[in-house]
N, C-alpha and C positions, 0 to 999 in steps of 0.2 A: 924230854918226855919222862913222866913218872914211870919208874920201873916196877916190876912185880914185887921186889923186895920191899919197896916203900909201901906198897899196898898191904902186904902181909904185916909189916911192922905197925901200920896204922890200925889194922883190925886187931892185932895181938894186944895193943894197948887198951882195948875195950874189955878184956878179961873173960868174956863169954858172950856168945851171940846166937840168936835165931835168925836165919836168913830166909827171907821170902823168895822162894826158888821156883822158877818157871821152866828152866832148861833153855832159856834164851841166851844170847851172847853175853848180856850184861850180868844177869843173875848167876849164870854158870861160872863166870870168872870170880865174882864175889864169893860164891859158895866154895870154890876150890881154894881161894886165898884164905878164907876163914878156916877151912879144914886143915890146911898146911900150917896156919899160924897157931891154932888153938886146939887142934885134935878133938878130943871128946867134949870140949867146951864149945863146940860149934855144931849146931843142928840146922840142917836144910829142911824146910817145910814146903811141900808141894800141895797147893790147894786144888783139889779135884772138884770142878763144878761144871754146870751146863754152859758157862760162859767160855770155857776152854775146849778147843777141838780135841776129840778123843785121841787122835794120833799124836798130838802135841803132848798130852799128858803121859802117854805111854813112852814116847821118846825121852821125855824129861826123866821119868823113873829109870829107864834103862841107862841113861847117861849118869845119873847119880850112883847107880850100882857100879858102873864101869870106873868111876872116879874114886870109889871107896868112901863116899860121903856118909857121915852119920845122917840118916835121912828118914823122914816120916811123910806119909801121904794122908791128908785129911780130906774129908768130904764136907762141903759147905754149899748152901744154896743161896746165893745173893738175891735171887728173885723173891725170897721171903721178905726182903726189905722193900716196902712199898715204893720208896723213892727210886729204887733201882728198876723195878718192873715198869714204872710209869715213864722212865727214860727222859727226865728233864735235862737241861744243859749241864747241870752239876751232878748228873748220875754217878760219875766216877768218884766224886767225893764220898757219897753214901756207900758205894761199893767198897772202896778202900777202907773206909771206917769200919765196916763189918769184917772184912778179910784180915786187915792188919790188927784190928782189935782182938781177933782170935789169936793171932800170932803173939801179941803182947801177953795174953793169958797163958799161952804155952811157955813163953819165956819165964814168966813169973813162977809157974808151976815147977819148972826145972832149975830155978835159981840162976838163970842167965840174965845178965843185966840189960842187954840191948837187943833190939830187933833191927835188922838191916834190910834195905831194899837194893835194887840194881839201878836206880836212877843215875844217869851220868851227866856230865857238864853240858851236854847238848839238849837236855830235856826241857829247858826253858823256852825252846823255840816254837812250841805249839801250846795250844790251850790244854792245860792239865790240872783240872780242879782237884784231882786225887792228891796232888802235892799238899794241899791244905790239910787233908785228913792225916797223912803220914806225919806232917809237922805237928799237928795237934796231939798225936799219939806218942811223939818223941822218937819216931823211927829215924835211924841214921842212914845216910847215903854216902858210903865211903868213896865211891867213884866221883861223885859230885864234890865232896869235900876236898878231894885231892886235885880237882880240876881235870879229871880224865874224860876225854871226849869219846864218842862212839868209835872214831877212827883209831884212837889209841887203844881202846878196849879190844878191837879186832887185832891190832898189831901184837899186843901182849898175849892174847889168846893163841894167835898163830905161833908165836915163839914158844909157847908152852905145849903146843901140839893139841890144843883143845879142838874137837871136831866142830864146835860151834863158831869158830872164828869167822867163817863166811856165811853163817846162817842168816837168812833174810830176817828183817825186822818183823816183829809180830805184834799183835794186840788182841784183846779179848773179842769174842764174836759180837758182843754188844756194839762195838765200834762200827759195825756194818749197818746199823739201823739208825735212821735219822731221828734226831731229838724230837720228842713228842709222840713218836710211834711206840706203842706199848711193846715191851719185850716179853715174849713167851718162849717156853721150851720148844714149841712147834716152829716158831720163826727162826730160832737159833739152829735148830736141826736142819731146816731148809737151807740156811746159809752155809752151814758146815758141809752138807752134802754137795752143794753147788761148788764150793771151793775144792772139795776132794776130786770132783770131775776134772778140774783144771790141774790140780797137783798130779793126778794120775797121767795126765797128758804131758807132764814134764815142766810145767810152769812152776817157778819157785817163788818169785815175789808177786803177789797178787792179792786182790780183794774183790769180793762180790758184795757190792752195796745193795741193800734190800730196800726197794721203794714199792712196797705193796706187791702188785703183780709184775713189777719190772725189776729185772736183775741188771745192775750196772757194773760191768766188769772193768776193773783197773788192772793193767799189767804195765811194766816198764815200756816206754816208747819203742825200744828196740824189739820188743816182743809182739807188738801190735800186728805187724805183717804176718808173723807166724800164726797168730790167733785168727787172722783173716783168711788163711789158706782154706780152700773150699772144704776139704775133708775135715779139718779141725773145726772150722766154723759150724759145719753141719752137725758134727758130733756134739759140740758144746750146746748148740741151740736145742737139739733133740733131748739131750739129757736134762738140761735145766727146765725145759718145758714139761718134762715128765715129773719134775719135782714140784710143779705148781706155778711156775712163772709163765705168764702169758707172753711177755716181751723180754727178749734177751738182747742187751745193748752193750757196746764197747765205748768206754770213755776215751775220746781221742786225745785228751790231755795226758793220758797215761796215769800210772800209779803215782800217788803222792801221799805223804803222811797226813792224816787228819783231814781228808777232803770233806768230810761231813761237818767240819768246823768252819768251812768257808762261809756258809750262810750266817753263822754267828758274827763273823767279821763284817759282813755286809750290813747286817742289822745294827750292829754297834756303831759302824761308821755313819749310818743314817741318823742315829741318835746323838752322834757327836761324842761318843765315849771310846775308851780303849778297845782293842780287839781281843783282849783276853790272853795275849801271848806273854 
């Protein structure tokens, strides 16, 4: 397994970096390694936008302070990009182009030669059009370049004592909205509030997929029975209905990464083309 020293040495060889930082398990490790390797020549940038849950932004900022990172928090509204708000299947490409395009500008302004992201070696396993945008912008992915998997990221993070080592995988709030459904601040706020209901009940890995007036809840299979407990079920149904959902459902297949990409795979299979993975 690649060790932390190798990751630091790899980043140190770049001379200066801006890290696209979200406070998740991957970007936290990259940001810490960059800080340890390059000191003041490493800047972690947290993008604060309507696509990111408020508590996630606040937790990321607190972690950056605790780790002593050189850190800035910038505001950016990806919904200003028409292709993001319209939510086509390549929405992530347009969003990443806007977000990381701004990070490239920051790197240039500060005389730092590279922008890094937290993509790891497992990230090719799902449909990720945003990868084309980061490649187009010349963004580097040190975890992927070294072949470091998600499991290895967690192992290294645990060894370092990073509190993110067992943090559930996350994704922007737009990933809860089916392609073709317009993304608005109101929809994102509804999803965020619905997920906060479940988080406050102790569920850690979860998604509330937004299908108009239907909320489709995904939790790991082991948590479905707890969600179906009468008191919990009634609380969730009541709270989500108060947010505007008419129907509150549980996906019996459980939580899985990129479930809204499943329709793309079906459509591509019917057309006889690849599934985008």
